[in-house]
C-alpha positions in Angstrom: -0.3 0.0 0.1 1.1 3.4 -0.9 1.2 6.0 1.9 0.8 9.6 1.6 4.2 10.0 2.9 5.4 7.7 -0.2 3.5 10.0 -2.5 5.1 13.3 -0.8 8.6 11.6 -1.5 8.0 10.6 -5.1 6.5 14.2 -5.7 9.3 15.9 -4.2 12.1 13.7 -6.0 10.1 14.4 -9.3 10.2 18.2 -8.6 14.1 18.0 -7.7 14.9 18.0 -11.3 14.8 21.0 -13.5 13.8 19.4 -16.6 11.0 17.6 -15.1 10.0 21.1 -13.8 10.1 22.2 -17.2 8.0 19.4 -18.9 5.5 20.4 -15.9 5.6 24.0 -16.8 5.0 23.1 -20.6 1.9 21.0 -19.4 0.3 23.5 -17.6 -0.6 25.1 -20.5 -2.0 22.0 -22.2 -1.2 18.4 -23.5 1.6 17.8 -25.5 3.2 14.6 -27.4 6.8 13.0 -26.1 8.0 14.4 -29.4 6.7 18.1 -28.4 8.2 17.8 -25.0 11.4 16.6 -25.9 11.6 19.6 -28.7 13.4 22.3 -26.7 16.0 19.9 -24.6 19.4 18.4 -25.8 18.5 14.8 -25.2 16.9 12.2 -26.7 13.1 11.0 -26.5 14.3 7.7 -24.5 15.9 10.3 -21.8 12.6 12.5 -22.0 10.7 9.4 -21.6 12.8 8.3 -18.4 11.9 11.9 -16.8 8.0 11.4 -17.8 8.2 7.9 -16.0 9.4 9.4 -13.0 6.8 12.2 -13.2 4.1 9.5 -14.1 5.3 7.6 -11.1 4.8 10.3 -8.9 1.2 10.8 -10.1 2.1 14.1 -11.8 1.8 13.4 -15.5 -0.6 10.9 -17.4 0.5 9.2 -20.7 -2.0 7.8 -23.0 -1.4 6.3 -26.5 -3.3 8.1 -29.5 -2.4 5.5 -32.4 1.5 5.6 -32.7 1.7 9.0 -30.6 2.1 9.6 -26.8 0.2 12.2 -25.3 1.1 13.8 -22.0 -1.4 15.9 -20.0 -0.6 17.3 -16.2 -2.3 15.8 -13.3 -2.4 18.3 -10.8 -4.1 16.9 -7.7 -0.5 15.3 -6.3 0.7 18.8 -6.5 -2.2 19.8 -4.5 -1.0 17.2 -1.7 2.2 18.7 -1.7 1.2 22.1 -1.7 -0.6 21.9 1.2 2.1 19.6 3.2 4.1 22.9 2.5 1.4 25.0 3.9 1.4 23.4 7.1 5.2 24.6 7.9 4.8 28.0 6.2 2.0 28.4 8.8 4.1 27.0 11.7 7.6 29.6 10.5 5.4 32.3 10.2 4.2 31.8 13.7 7.6 31.2 14.8 9.1 34.4 12.9 6.1 36.7 14.2 6.8 35.3 18.0 10.6 36.1 17.3 9.7 39.5 15.8 7.3 40.5 18.7 10.3 39.2 21.3 13.0 40.9 19.8 10.8 44.2 19.5 10.2 44.0 23.2 13.6 43.5 24.1 14.8 46.3 22.0 12.2 48.9 23.6 13.3 47.5 26.8 17.2 48.2 26.3 16.0 51.8 25.6 14.3 51.9 28.8 17.4 51.3 30.8 19.2 54.1 32.8 22.1 55.7 30.8 20.3 55.2 27.5 19.0 58.5 25.9 
């Protein structure tokens, strides 16, 4: 059974590569064939297919056959799961930074209240 943690590992591993992020950016504007996805890169079709396989395994891309042509489209649901995971930590760290800012502001004003400060 694949857990949410396993899916997140696959998603972040897939997003960790520049070529795969570029493929996802291209697919965000619409579906494309493997050849269209390979065109801007200086790599073979088999190399692009390996990148697509990683994206498929992560649930970020769906590939379908249309005759002899493979068409790819973005599957954004798994990105929403990853974004929700990141959001938890954004909220946590914003709270921590707000508390630190408050502490620093409180300590700074207390320093100026000491005798000898003008």
